Every structure is written in C-alpha cells, then in structure tokens.
N, C-alpha and C positions, 0 to 999 in steps of 0.2 A: 243304221238298222236295215240297210238294203239287203234284200234276200232273206230276211228273217220272217217274212210273211206278215209283218205288222202293218197296220193301216193307220193313217192319220186323218183326222177330221180337219175342217177348215181351221186355220190358225195353228196347225201342228199338234193338236191334242191327241195323245195316243189312244187308239181304240183297242189295242191288244192284238195278239196273233189272230190270223184269219180263223174264224170259228171259235175264238177264245171267249173268255168271260168279259162282260161289259166293264169299262173302267170309268172312274170319276174324272170328269173333265177338268177339275180343279187340282187334284193331287196325283192322279194317275193310278190310284189303288184299284185293283180288280175287285169284282163283287165278292169273291171268296176271301178277300183280305179285310173286309169291313162288315159291320152288322147289317147295314141296309144301304141300298142305292136306289135313287129315284131318277127316272128319265124326264127329259124336257121335251119341248115340241119337236126338236130335231132328233133323229136316231142317234147321233153322236153325242148329244148333250146329256150329261148325267151328273149327279152330285151324291156323294156318300154322306152318311150320318156325321162323320168327323168334320167334314167341310161345312155342313149345315150348322153344327154347333160353333165351329170356328167363325163363320160369317156372322152369326148372332152375337158372338162375344166381341168381335173386332168392329162390326158395323161398317162404317165408311172408311175405316183405317186399313183398307186392303192394300195390296201390293202395287196398285196403279190407279189411273183415272179412268174408270169405265164410262163409256159413252151412253150405254143403255143396258138394261137387264137382258141377258141372253135367253131367259125363259119366257118373259112376257113382252119385251120390247120397250118398256117404259123408260123414259129419260130421267136423269137425276132430279130434275125439278118436279117430277110427278110422284115421287116416292119419298119416304123418310130417309132412306140410305140405300146405297148400292155397294156391295162388296165384290172385289175382283179387280181385274186389270182390263187391258184393251182387247184381249182375246176371248175371255169368258168372264161373266159377272152375274150376280144374282141380287135382286132387290129384297127389301124387308118382307113384302107380301109373298113372294115366291119362296123365300126361306121358310116362312111360316107354313105355307101350303105343303112344301116338301117334308117338313117335320111332321105335320098332321098325317100325311100319307105314310110315313115311316112308322107311326105309332098305331096305325089301324091294324 
C-alpha cells in the first residue's frame, strides 16, 4: 500500500486513506460500510457494530490468545472473556459499553 496515502496503527491495523473515514480495528470496514462505529481510548482503536455482535457471539473463541483488552487494559483473569488476537482485543465489559453507545 505504499504511496496510497494509507496509514497504519500500531500492529498494522488500517486507518484508511489520509483524511478518510475511520475504520474498524477488527475487520477494517470503513464507517460508511457499517451501521455504527465506536472509538476506543486511542485514536486508531475502533470497533464496528458487526464486530461487537461477533465478539458477543464468539466470546473467547476469537482468532488468537489476547493478552489484554485493547479498550480498558484488563487481563483475561479480570474479565469473563476477551475476544480478539494479539494485536487488538475487546473484553465482555467493553463490548457491552460499545453496544450501549451504539444504541444511544
């Protein structure tokens, strides 16, 4: 993607073209490709409604072994479950908060 103006967040998560729409850190969908997108504590960290519902359905059966929640920093022993991989992950509490924010 060199020269395309795309930016990458820590871990290589696509941010979209410079000045473009925010993208989900989990699936890469742009905000105009999903119903809702919620930001995390870092500017690059976002989750779309599809990934929130996917995380709730899969729970800890995600694609990897997350070390901590990317949104709140809690470790697996501090929460019921964490969905995601080594680059980006979300816990049960942050999944619920994201869903609540999307429904407001």
